[in-house]
DRENKOLSE-105154 format. One record per residue (C-alpha): residue in one letter; x negated, y, z negated. Coordinates in Angstrom, 2 decimals, decimal comma. Layout:
{"a" {X Y Z}}
...
% end
This chain:
{"x" {0,00 0,00 0,00}}
{"x" {-1,28 3,46 0,95}}
{"x" {-0,55 6,13 -1,65}}
{"x" {-1,15 9,72 -0,54}}
{"x" {-1,40 12,68 -2,91}}
{"x" {-0,70 16,08 -1,36}}
{"x" {-3,83 18,23 -1,50}}
{"x" {-3,09 21,93 -1,90}}
{"x" {-4,00 24,91 -4,10}}
{"x" {-2,55 23,52 -7,33}}
{"x" {-4,19 22,35 -10,52}}
{"x" {-3,84 18,97 -12,21}}
{"x" {-4,17 16,94 -9,04}}
{"x" {-7,18 14,89 -10,14}}
{"x" {-5,46 13,66 -13,30}}
{"x" {-2,81 12,16 -11,00}}
{"x" {-5,53 10,56 -8,87}}
{"x" {-6,99 8,97 -11,99}}
{"x" {-3,57 7,79 -13,20}}
{"x" {-2,97 5,95 -9,92}}
{"x" {-6,42 4,42 -10,13}}
{"x" {-5,56 3,09 -13,59}}
{"x" {-2,69 1,22 -11,92}}
{"x" {-5,19 -0,54 -9,66}}
{"x" {-4,67 1,49 -6,49}}
{"x" {-6,97 3,91 -4,66}}
{"x" {-4,95 6,97 -3,62}}
{"x" {-5,79 9,24 -0,71}}
{"x" {-5,98 12,95 -1,59}}
{"x" {-5,15 14,71 1,67}}
{"x" {-3,42 17,57 3,46}}
{"x" {-3,62 15,77 6,81}}
{"x" {-0,24 15,53 8,52}}
{"x" {-0,75 12,10 10,05}}
{"x" {-2,05 10,55 6,85}}
{"x" {0,84 11,94 4,82}}
{"x" {3,41 10,79 7,38}}
{"x" {2,13 7,21 7,52}}
{"x" {1,55 6,69 3,77}}
{"x" {3,80 4,23 1,95}}
{"x" {4,23 6,61 -1,00}}
{"x" {3,56 10,34 -1,33}}
{"x" {2,96 12,15 -4,63}}
{"x" {3,36 15,94 -4,75}}
{"x" {1,86 17,07 -8,08}}
{"x" {0,67 20,39 -9,36}}
{"x" {0,28 23,11 -11,92}}
{"x" {0,26 26,70 -10,77}}
{"x" {2,32 29,74 -9,82}}
{"x" {5,21 29,04 -7,45}}
{"x" {4,75 31,90 -4,98}}
{"x" {1,02 31,24 -4,53}}
{"x" {1,63 27,52 -4,08}}
{"x" {4,40 28,09 -1,52}}
{"x" {2,28 30,61 0,39}}
{"x" {-0,47 28,01 0,78}}
{"x" {2,02 25,29 1,77}}
{"x" {3,58 27,52 4,44}}
{"x" {0,21 28,62 5,81}}
{"x" {-0,68 24,97 6,32}}
{"x" {2,83 23,90 7,46}}
{"x" {2,97 21,49 4,54}}
{"x" {6,38 22,78 3,42}}
{"x" {8,12 21,49 6,55}}
{"x" {6,06 18,33 6,57}}
{"x" {7,01 17,45 2,99}}
{"x" {10,72 18,04 3,66}}
{"x" {10,55 15,71 6,68}}
{"x" {8,94 12,79 4,84}}
{"x" {11,05 9,60 4,85}}
{"x" {9,09 7,37 2,46}}
{"x" {9,47 7,70 -1,34}}
{"x" {8,09 11,05 -2,52}}
{"x" {7,44 11,98 -6,16}}
{"x" {7,16 15,64 -7,17}}
{"x" {5,51 16,35 -10,53}}
{"x" {5,86 19,57 -12,61}}
{"x" {5,46 22,47 -10,15}}
{"x" {5,92 19,81 -7,46}}
{"x" {9,47 19,28 -8,74}}
{"x" {10,16 23,01 -8,83}}
{"x" {8,83 23,58 -5,30}}
{"x" {11,19 20,88 -3,99}}
{"x" {14,12 23,03 -5,14}}
{"x" {15,80 25,84 -3,19}}
{"x" {14,43 28,90 -5,02}}
{"x" {12,37 29,74 -8,09}}
{"x" {12,64 32,78 -10,35}}
{"x" {8,84 32,59 -10,61}}
{"x" {7,72 35,25 -8,16}}
{"x" {11,24 35,30 -6,63}}
{"x" {10,12 32,44 -4,40}}
{"x" {11,99 30,57 -1,69}}
{"x" {10,92 26,93 -1,96}}
{"x" {11,15 23,77 0,15}}
{"x" {14,85 23,12 -0,44}}
{"x" {15,15 19,35 -0,81}}
{"x" {17,20 19,82 -3,99}}
{"x" {20,03 22,33 -3,62}}
{"x" {19,42 24,11 -6,91}}
{"x" {17,39 27,00 -8,29}}
{"x" {14,55 27,07 -10,82}}
{"x" {15,09 29,30 -13,88}}
{"x" {12,77 30,78 -16,50}}
{"x" {13,27 29,76 -20,11}}
{"x" {14,83 32,58 -22,14}}
{"x" {13,94 32,23 -25,84}}
{"x" {16,91 32,43 -28,19}}
{"x" {15,26 31,96 -31,57}}
{"x" {11,92 33,14 -32,92}}
{"x" {10,55 29,59 -32,80}}
{"x" {11,38 29,18 -29,11}}
{"x" {7,97 29,35 -27,47}}
{"x" {7,44 29,71 -23,73}}
{"x" {5,82 27,83 -22,12}}
{"x" {7,41 24,72 -23,54}}
{"x" {4,43 22,56 -24,34}}
{"x" {4,19 19,12 -25,88}}
{"x" {6,01 15,82 -26,22}}
{"x" {9,77 15,64 -25,76}}
{"x" {12,18 12,79 -25,22}}
{"x" {14,15 12,21 -22,04}}
{"x" {17,75 11,03 -22,16}}
{"x" {20,60 9,97 -19,86}}
{"x" {18,16 8,30 -17,49}}
{"x" {19,89 6,83 -14,44}}
{"x" {17,39 5,63 -11,87}}
{"x" {15,07 2,71 -11,09}}
{"x" {12,32 5,24 -11,84}}
{"x" {13,03 4,62 -15,54}}
{"x" {13,28 0,85 -15,46}}
{"x" {12,01 -0,86 -18,63}}
{"x" {12,17 2,34 -20,70}}
{"x" {14,34 2,87 -23,76}}
{"x" {16,77 5,72 -24,30}}
{"x" {14,28 7,64 -26,41}}
{"x" {11,18 7,64 -24,25}}
{"x" {8,81 10,54 -24,97}}
{"x" {6,85 12,29 -22,22}}
{"x" {4,54 15,30 -22,00}}
{"x" {5,75 18,70 -20,75}}
{"x" {4,01 22,02 -20,02}}
{"x" {6,30 24,54 -18,29}}
{"x" {7,86 27,99 -18,48}}
{"x" {10,46 27,30 -15,78}}
{"x" {13,09 24,58 -15,56}}
{"x" {15,72 23,09 -13,28}}
{"x" {19,27 23,30 -14,70}}
{"x" {21,41 20,18 -14,83}}
{"x" {22,80 19,49 -11,37}}
{"x" {24,19 16,71 -9,19}}
{"x" {20,67 15,39 -8,54}}
{"x" {19,73 15,09 -12,23}}
{"x" {18,57 11,58 -13,19}}
{"x" {17,11 12,39 -16,61}}
{"x" {17,67 15,17 -19,13}}
{"x" {15,57 16,94 -21,74}}
{"x" {16,48 19,54 -24,32}}
{"x" {14,39 22,61 -25,13}}
{"x" {16,31 25,84 -25,74}}
{"x" {18,98 24,18 -23,57}}
{"x" {19,65 20,92 -21,74}}
{"x" {17,89 20,80 -18,37}}
{"x" {16,79 18,38 -15,66}}
{"x" {13,77 16,33 -16,70}}
{"x" {13,94 14,46 -13,38}}
{"x" {15,75 14,66 -10,05}}
{"x" {16,53 12,32 -7,16}}
{"x" {18,02 12,87 -3,73}}
{"x" {17,60 10,23 -1,05}}
{"x" {13,89 9,32 -0,89}}
{"x" {12,82 12,30 -3,02}}
{"x" {12,16 11,88 -6,73}}
{"x" {10,76 14,52 -9,05}}
{"x" {9,96 15,00 -12,72}}
{"x" {9,30 18,15 -14,69}}
{"x" {7,08 16,30 -17,14}}
{"x" {3,62 14,89 -16,47}}
{"x" {3,74 11,08 -16,22}}
{"x" {-0,03 11,05 -15,74}}
{"x" {-0,38 12,56 -19,25}}
{"x" {2,41 10,57 -20,89}}
{"x" {0,63 7,40 -22,00}}
{"x" {2,31 4,03 -21,54}}
{"x" {5,70 5,59 -20,75}}
{"x" {4,24 7,67 -17,94}}
{"x" {2,31 4,70 -16,61}}
{"x" {5,55 2,71 -16,45}}
{"x" {7,27 5,53 -14,54}}
{"x" {4,43 5,76 -12,02}}
{"x" {4,43 1,98 -11,58}}
{"x" {8,19 2,02 -11,06}}
{"x" {7,76 4,68 -8,37}}
{"x" {5,19 2,57 -6,56}}
{"x" {7,52 -0,44 -6,75}}
{"x" {10,68 1,30 -5,49}}
{"x" {12,37 -0,74 -2,78}}
{"x" {12,53 1,19 0,49}}
% end
């Protein structure tokens, strides 16, 4: 199986490379159109600012390429947000796979810190992506922006309010948390993604 990781101007990509290696596979880190199109699985990770990331993707025509992919695709963190329609971060039009907008957390209480950072549990999971996980699985988050609950939500988290911890539409999956930093739970999620039947 060929696993491609989208190479672009975002941080955190090499931790995803290492996580896939721990599963016994050797991923290909690339921005090459042909290699991305023919891969069996594509992972779209990232940490960074939405408008800068989208500018790079558009300059390299990766935004259209990603939207046209037909194999299983997994967006991670900013990767999930960029797969949405629009982000409040930099007032940014995004790729538009998921027909929803990305919002900034608005603290309500003094103890509400933004960015949300640390371990949180995911609930109401409803996808093969979460096979073999309990209802109280904890994963690692670092984010100031979130995707509200919507028709594509397949897992929820609660910080300040309930929001989408993961999304799915057709062959596109995405998670706000970092499976590559989430220990055994994250490893299970990544393995489940690689084993999705398509």
